[in-house]
C-alpha positions in Angstrom: 115.0 85.2 23.8 111.8 84.9 25.9 111.3 81.3 26.7 107.6 81.7 27.4 106.9 82.8 23.8 108.8 79.8 22.5 106.7 77.5 24.7 103.5 79.0 23.3 104.5 78.3 19.8 105.9 74.8 20.5 102.4 74.0 21.8 100.8 74.9 18.5 103.1 73.8 15.8 103.0 70.9 13.4 106.2 68.9 13.8 108.2 66.5 11.5 111.4 64.9 12.5 113.6 64.7 9.4 116.7 62.9 10.7 118.5 62.0 13.9 122.2 61.2 13.8 124.9 60.4 16.3 128.4 61.3 15.0 131.9 60.9 16.2 134.7 63.1 14.9 138.4 62.3 15.8 141.0 64.7 17.0 142.5 66.7 14.2 139.6 66.0 11.8 139.4 68.6 9.1 136.7 71.2 9.4 133.2 70.2 8.4 131.1 73.0 6.8 127.6 72.7 5.4 124.4 74.6 5.0 121.5 73.4 7.1 118.5 72.2 5.0 116.2 72.4 8.1 116.1 73.5 11.7 118.7 71.7 13.8 119.4 71.0 17.4 123.0 69.8 18.1 123.8 68.3 21.5 127.5 67.6 22.5 127.9 64.2 24.2 131.6 64.6 24.9 134.7 66.3 23.4 135.7 69.8 22.5 135.4 71.8 19.3 134.7 75.2 17.9 131.4 75.7 16.1 130.5 78.6 13.8 126.8 79.4 13.1 126.8 81.9 10.2 130.1 83.1 11.6 129.0 83.3 15.3 131.4 81.3 17.4 130.5 78.7 20.0 133.2 76.9 22.0 131.5 73.6 22.8 132.1 70.7 25.2 130.1 68.1 27.1 126.5 69.1 27.6 126.5 72.1 25.2 123.4 72.6 23.1 123.2 74.6 19.8 120.2 75.5 17.8 120.0 77.0 14.3 117.5 77.5 11.5 117.3 76.4 7.9 119.9 78.0 5.7 122.4 78.6 8.5 126.0 77.7 7.6 127.4 75.4 10.2 131.1 74.8 10.6 132.8 72.3 13.1 136.5 72.8 13.5 139.5 72.8 16.0 138.6 69.4 17.5 140.9 69.0 20.5 139.2 65.9 22.0 137.2 63.2 20.2 134.0 65.1 19.4 130.7 63.1 19.6 127.3 64.7 19.2 123.7 64.2 18.4 122.1 66.2 15.6 118.3 66.4 15.2 116.9 67.8 12.0 113.3 68.9 12.2 110.7 71.0 10.5 108.1 72.9 12.4 105.3 75.2 11.1 102.0 76.7 12.3 99.0 74.9 10.8 96.7 77.4 9.1 94.3 78.9 9.7 95.4 80.1 13.1 95.0 83.3 15.1 96.6 86.6 14.1 98.2 86.7 17.6 100.0 83.4 16.9 101.1 84.6 13.4 102.5 87.8 14.9 104.3 85.9 17.7 105.7 83.5 15.1 107.0 86.3 13.0 108.5 88.2 15.9 110.0 85.2 17.8 111.2 82.8 15.0 111.8 80.0 17.5 112.7 77.5 14.8 115.2 79.8 13.0 116.8 81.6 15.9 120.4 80.8 16.8 121.4 80.1 20.4 123.8 77.9 22.4 124.4 77.2 26.1 125.8 74.6 28.4 123.1 72.7 30.2 123.1 72.4 34.0 121.5 68.9 34.1 122.7 66.7 31.3 121.4 63.4 32.5 117.7 63.7 31.6 118.5 65.2 28.1 121.0 62.4 27.4 118.5 59.7 28.5 115.9 61.2 26.2 118.3 61.4 23.2 119.5 57.8 23.7 115.8 56.6 23.7 115.2 58.7 20.6 118.2 57.1 18.8 116.9 53.6 19.6 113.4 54.3 18.4 114.6 56.1 15.3 116.5 53.0 14.1 113.3 50.9 14.3 111.2 50.6 11.1 107.7 50.6 12.7 105.5 53.7 12.4 104.8 53.5 16.2 108.6 54.0 16.8 108.6 57.2 14.7 105.6 58.4 16.6 107.5 57.6 19.8 110.5 59.7 18.5 108.3 62.7 18.1 106.9 62.2 21.6 110.4 62.0 23.0 111.5 65.1 21.1 108.7 67.1 22.8 110.0 65.8 26.1 113.5 66.9 25.1 112.2 70.4 24.2 110.3 70.6 27.4 113.4 69.7 29.5 115.6 72.1 27.4 113.2 75.0 27.7 113.0 74.4 31.5 116.8 74.7 31.8 116.7 77.8 29.6 114.2 79.4 31.9 116.3 78.4 34.9 119.4 79.9 33.5 117.6 83.1 32.4 119.1 82.9 29.0 117.3 86.0 28.0 119.6 88.0 30.3 122.7 86.1 29.4 122.1 86.6 25.6 121.8 90.3 25.1 119.5 91.8 22.4 122.0 92.4 19.6 119.7 94.8 17.8 119.0 96.9 20.9 122.7 97.0 21.7 123.6 98.1 18.2 120.8 100.8 18.1 122.0 102.2 21.4 125.6 102.2 20.3 124.8 104.0 17.0 122.6 106.5 18.7 125.5 107.4 21.0 128.4 107.0 18.6 126.9 108.1 15.3 129.7 110.6 14.8 132.4 107.9 14.9 133.5 105.7 12.0 131.2 102.7 12.0 131.0 99.8 9.5 128.9 96.7 9.4 132.0 94.6 10.2 133.3 96.8 13.1 129.8 96.9 14.6 129.3 93.1 14.4 132.8 92.6 15.9 132.1 95.0 18.7 128.9 93.1 19.6 130.5 89.6 19.1 128.2 88.8 16.2 128.7 88.3 12.5 127.7 90.9 9.8 125.3 88.4 8.2 123.5 87.6 11.4 123.3 91.3 12.4 121.9 92.2 8.9 119.3 89.5 9.2 118.2 90.5 12.7 118.0 94.2 11.8 115.9 93.4 8.6 113.6 91.3 10.7 113.1 93.9 13.5 113.4 97.2 11.7 112.9 96.4 7.9 116.4 97.9 7.3 120.0 97.0 7.8 122.3 98.5 10.5 124.0 100.9 8.2 120.7 102.1 6.8 119.7 102.8 10.4 123.0 104.6 11.1 122.4 106.8 8.0 119.0 107.7 9.3 120.3 108.7 12.7 123.0 110.9 11.1 120.6 112.6 8.7 118.2 113.3 11.5 121.0 114.8 13.6 122.1 116.9 10.6 118.6 118.2 10.1 118.4 119.4 13.7 121.8 121.2 13.3 120.7 122.8 10.0 117.6 124.1 11.7 119.0 125.1 15.1 122.5 126.4 14.3 124.4 128.5 11.8 127.2 126.0 11.6 128.9 125.5 8.3 128.3 122.5 6.1 131.8 121.1 6.8 131.3 121.3 10.5 127.9 119.7 10.4 129.2 116.9 8.2 132.0 116.2 10.6 129.8 116.3 13.7 127.5 113.6 12.3 130.3 111.3 11.1 131.2 112.4 7.6 134.7 113.6 7.0 133.9 114.6 3.4 131.3 117.3 3.2 130.7 116.6 -0.5 129.9 113.0 0.3 127.7 114.1 3.2 125.7 116.4 0.8 125.2 113.5 -1.6 123.9 111.2 1.1 121.7 114.0 2.5 120.1 114.7 -0.9 119.7 111.0 -1.5 117.8 110.6 1.7 115.7 113.8 1.7 115.5 114.8 -1.9 117.1 118.2 -1.4 120.6 119.5 -0.6 121.5 120.5 3.0 121.6 124.2 2.0 118.1 124.0 0.4 116.8 122.1 3.4 118.1 124.9 5.7 116.7 127.6 3.5 113.3 126.0 3.3 113.1 125.5 7.1 114.0 129.2 7.6 111.2 130.2 5.2 108.7 128.1 7.1 109.8 129.6 10.4 109.6 133.1 9.1 106.2 132.5 7.5 104.9 131.0 10.8 106.6 132.8 13.6 104.1 131.7 16.2 104.5 128.0 15.4 106.4 126.9 18.4 106.8 123.4 16.9 109.9 124.8 15.1 111.5 126.7 18.0 114.9 125.5 19.1 113.8 125.1 22.7 111.1 122.7 21.8 113.3 120.9 19.3 115.8 120.3 22.1 113.1 119.3 24.6 111.6 116.9 22.1 115.1 115.4 21.4 115.7 114.9 25.1 112.4 113.2 25.6 113.0 111.0 22.6 116.4 110.0 23.8 115.1 109.2 27.3 112.5 106.7 25.8 113.3 103.1 24.9 115.9 103.3 22.1 114.6 100.2 20.3 111.0 101.6 20.3 112.4 104.9 18.9 114.2 102.9 16.2 111.0 100.9 15.4 108.9 104.1 15.2 111.5 105.7 13.0 111.6 102.7 10.7 107.8 102.4 10.6 107.2 106.0 9.4 110.1 106.2 7.0 110.2 104.3 3.7 113.7 103.8 2.3 113.6 103.5 -1.5 115.9 103.8 -4.5 115.8 107.6 -4.5 116.4 108.0 -0.8 113.8 108.0 2.0 110.3 109.3 2.4 108.8 110.2 5.7 105.1 109.3 5.8 103.4 111.9 8.1 100.0 110.3 7.5 98.3 107.3 5.9 98.2 107.8 2.1 94.5 107.8 0.9 95.0 108.0 -2.9 97.9 105.9 -4.2 98.9 105.8 -7.8 101.0 102.8 -8.9 103.1 102.8 -12.1 103.8 99.0 -12.2 101.0 96.4 -12.4 102.7 94.3 -9.7 101.9 97.0 -7.1 98.2 96.8 -7.9 98.4 93.0 -7.2 100.2 93.7 -3.9 97.6 96.2 -2.8 94.6 94.1 -3.7 96.1 91.1 -1.8 96.1 93.3 1.3 92.5 94.4 0.8 93.5 97.8 -0.5 92.8 99.4 -3.9 95.0 101.9 -5.7 93.3 105.0 -6.9 95.0 104.6 -10.3 97.3 102.1 -12.0 99.1 101.6 -15.3 97.7 98.6 -17.2 99.5 95.8 -19.1 97.4 96.3 -22.2 94.0 97.7 -23.0 92.7 94.1 -23.3 91.1 92.5 -20.2 92.2 89.1 -21.4 95.7 89.9 -20.0 94.3 90.8 -16.6 94.2 88.2 -13.8 90.6 87.2 -13.1 90.8 88.4 -9.5 91.7 91.9 -10.7 88.9 92.3 -13.3 86.2 93.1 -10.8 88.4 95.9 -9.3 89.3 97.6 -12.6 86.1 99.7 -12.7 87.2 101.5 -9.6 90.9 102.0 -10.6 91.7 104.9 -12.9 93.8 103.8 -15.9 97.1 105.7 -15.9 98.5 104.5 -19.3 101.1 101.8 -19.5 104.3 100.8 -17.8 106.4 102.2 -20.6 104.2 105.3 -21.1 102.4 106.6 -18.0 99.6 109.1 -18.7 100.7 112.3 -17.0 97.4 114.1 -17.6 95.5 111.3 -16.0 97.9 111.4 -13.1 97.4 115.2 -12.7 93.7 114.8 -12.7 93.8 112.0 -10.2 95.9 114.2 -7.8 97.3 111.2 -5.8 98.9 111.8 -2.4 101.5 109.1 -3.2 103.0 107.6 -6.3 104.8 104.3 -6.4 107.0 103.6 -9.4 110.1 101.5 -10.3 113.5 102.2 -11.9 111.6 101.6 -15.2 110.4 105.3 -14.8 113.8 106.7 -13.5 113.9 109.2 -16.4 110.6 110.8 -15.4 111.1 110.5 -11.6 111.6 114.3 -11.1 108.4 115.0 -13.1 106.5 112.5 -11.0 107.9 114.0 -7.8 106.5 117.4 -8.8 103.0 115.8 -9.0 103.1 114.0 -5.6 105.6 112.4 -3.2 107.1 109.5 -5.1 108.6 106.2 -3.9 110.8 104.3 -6.4 111.0 100.5 -5.6 113.2 97.9 -7.3 111.1 96.3 -10.0 112.7 92.8 -9.7 112.9 92.8 -5.9 111.6 89.6 -4.3 107.8 90.0 -4.1 107.8 89.1 -0.5 110.0 92.1 0.4 107.8 94.4 -1.8 104.7 93.1 -0.1 106.1 94.0 3.3 106.9 97.5 2.1 103.4 98.0 0.6 102.1 96.7 4.0 104.0 99.4 5.8 102.8 102.1 3.4 99.1 101.0 3.7 99.1 100.2 7.4 98.6 96.5 6.6 101.8 94.9 8.1 99.8 92.2 9.9 97.9 91.3 6.7 101.1 91.1 4.7 102.6 88.6 7.2 99.5 86.5 7.1 99.6 86.4 3.2 103.2 85.3 3.4 102.5 82.6 6.0 99.7 81.2 3.9 101.9 81.2 0.8 104.7 79.4 2.8 102.3 76.8 4.0 101.0 76.2 0.5 104.5 75.7 -1.2 105.8 73.6 1.7 103.0 71.2 1.1 103.3 71.2 -2.7 107.1 70.9 -2.8 107.1 67.4 -1.3 104.3 66.3 -3.6 106.0 67.6 -6.7 109.3 66.0 -5.8 107.6 62.6 -5.4 105.7 63.0 -8.7 108.3 64.4 -11.1 111.5 62.6 -9.9 113.8 65.4 -11.0 112.3 65.9 -14.5 113.1 69.3 -15.9 110.6 72.0 -16.2 110.9 75.3 -18.2 108.8 78.2 -19.2 109.1 79.9 -22.6 107.4 82.9 -24.3 107.0 83.1 -28.1 107.4 86.7 -29.2 108.9 88.8 -32.1 109.3 85.7 -34.4 111.5 84.0 -31.8 111.2 82.2 -28.5 112.2 83.8 -25.2 113.6 81.3 -22.7 113.4 82.5 -19.1 116.4 81.5 -17.0 116.9 80.7 -13.3 117.7 84.4 -12.8 114.2 85.5 -13.7 112.1 86.6 -10.8 109.3 84.2 -11.6 111.8 81.4 -12.0 112.4 81.6 -8.2 108.8 80.4 -7.8 109.4 77.3 -9.8 113.0 76.3 -9.0 113.3 77.6 -5.4 109.9 77.7 -3.8 108.6 74.5 -5.5 111.9 72.7 -5.9 111.5 72.0 -9.6 114.5 71.3 -11.9 115.4 73.6 -14.8 116.9 72.2 -18.1 120.6 73.0 -18.7 120.0 75.9 -21.1 118.0 77.7 -18.4 120.8 77.5 -15.7 122.2 81.0 -16.7 122.1 83.1 -13.5 123.5 86.3 -15.1 120.8 87.0 -17.6 117.0 86.7 -16.9 116.3 85.3 -20.4 117.8 84.3 -23.7 116.5 84.2 -27.2 116.1 80.9 -29.1 115.2 80.4 -32.7 112.5 77.8 -33.6 115.2 75.6 -35.1 117.3 75.6 -31.9 114.4 74.8 -29.6 115.1 71.0 -29.6 118.4 71.8 -27.9 116.4 72.9 -24.8 115.1 69.3 -24.5 113.0 69.9 -21.3 110.7 67.3 -19.9 107.9 69.8 -19.4 107.1 73.2 -21.0 104.9 76.0 -19.8 104.1 78.2 -22.8 103.3 81.8 -21.9 101.2 83.7 -24.4 99.2 86.9 -24.8 97.0 88.4 -27.5 99.9 90.4 -29.1 101.9 87.2 -29.9 99.1 84.6 -30.0 99.3 84.2 -33.8 103.0 83.6 -33.6 102.6 81.1 -30.8 99.9 79.3 -32.7 102.1 79.2 -35.8 105.0 77.7 -33.8 102.8 74.8 -32.6 101.9 73.8 -36.2 105.5 73.2 -37.2 107.3 69.9 -37.5 110.0 71.1 -35.2 107.5 71.7 -32.4 105.6 68.5 -33.0 108.8 66.5 -32.8 109.7 67.7 -29.3 109.7 64.9 -26.8 107.6 66.9 -24.3 105.0 67.7 -27.0 104.7 64.0 -28.0 104.2 63.1 -24.3 101.6 65.9 -23.8 103.8 67.7 -21.3 103.0 71.2 -22.6 100.9 73.6 -20.5 99.6 77.0 -21.5 99.4 80.1 -19.3 98.9 83.8 -19.5 102.1 85.7 -19.9 100.7 88.7 -17.9 100.2 86.6 -14.8 103.6 84.9 -14.9 105.5 88.0 -16.0 103.8 91.3 -15.3 101.7 90.9 -12.2 104.6 89.9 -9.9 102.6 90.0 -6.7 101.1 87.5 -4.2 97.8 87.0 -6.1 99.5 86.3 -9.4 102.3 84.2 -7.9 99.7 82.1 -6.0 98.0 81.6 -9.4 101.4 80.4 -10.9 101.8 77.9 -8.0 98.2 76.7 -8.5 98.7 76.3 -12.3 101.9 74.2 -11.6 100.0 72.1 -9.1 97.1 71.6 -11.5 99.5 70.6 -14.4 101.4 68.0 -12.4 99.2 66.9 -9.5 95.7 67.2 -10.9 96.5 65.6 -14.2 94.8 62.3 -14.8 
């Protein structure tokens, strides 16, 4: 934790104090566990207790400060003295637009989400400030609330000063760096997420989150990469048998090792060894493959900063559903076999060389995409990619989803192919596309802008709708498809915007269910978004002429809103999802 970086961000953020509480828990009180709905600072006035932040333990007493971000699970237990504390709930965000440097610093530092705790050296000034904040917080005047915010900044200033004095950055080691070093040195030993977290006095959940943030992969994903790279070197440099190589890189079962190796590289260990021998025999003067240089390079790599090595490794390697792909250069001609990837690339200012289309009809295409279609070669549809068009295009990278798993091998013969999860959160997919296209910064900026937008709208929608239910349905095949909370677009409505689903849409196991026209009244939502496309427009129009439809409470109250199914369903990327958010805002906040 570098205090100076935190201070820079505290100087630029927009701040809102949500709540301030002073609480007393008696000895023997049962444990209190809850998930934080905002960032929190907790200051112990007196007493002793054990605090868990996502499983990370803090033994707290007088003058101990804890900080945690939104979503953290906080548990207070083992109270041995009457435990009294202040808890300040706050929300901080960077106002947009802002500089790219600030966005990067925010993304790398996460000062309002990071967890830390320490005993202060000088409690008096902090307690005085907290006491004044409590007095002002209980006053109804607006001036008092402004004073609370001013005092909170004073509290942060004093707190950061004490953090600097105690050099917390040295007292709190870099967990990711420690884990990387350990796995680099002990990769041949049995390692699990639980044992690694326990060794470094962290929790598996915290370690997973920190690895994903720094390296775009989990700790075990990193361990597998290290082991496979070591195995590759042994296959190239030695004549050791497969069983010996497997054991030397941490796999007791050579069969399991072979499966992991093929999943990560696309070929079996024996085929990899054979292909490398062929390359070396074909290019005998190519010293890049000589054992001496391999060893020298390995020694040089190991002498460099382990975390930087890990970051470089993660930046050039894309982990996907069929293993991993090492990007030796920036792809120039990318073919995408799901429309959502076209949306992601366009949002980053990039353009795929070719893409499958939802239909041959431009009415299903988001307006932002239409102007780009002339430059994008059509590659058939999601269900039936055009192999001949792909062959003629000759891409240097293909991005598909598990929807095309049956043709993956054929695609791989045309060009290196990455298979991404189709229903993965669009934010994660955007980050992956950002790494592939060299637009990591732009991806983070898109995400920050979206976060700022929904945070503003969420409050306004809550005030306007007062927990009224909202649903989205799609007439098709002489029935009505109800999209449930498990649907990927539903997360935009019910999580990002905080809207409330009707009871029939609460199913989290299936993404949708089929309703008949006769059973539609059972849905009984307060508001309906009706998704249509040209294929089912006639059926959608027919439904809306029926008595059943006209008798719906939402129809009679004019709480029905029409939208393109392609935008809400097919183009699951930042441009389309921003349009969904805009349409929701227009329906509820711009209505007269």
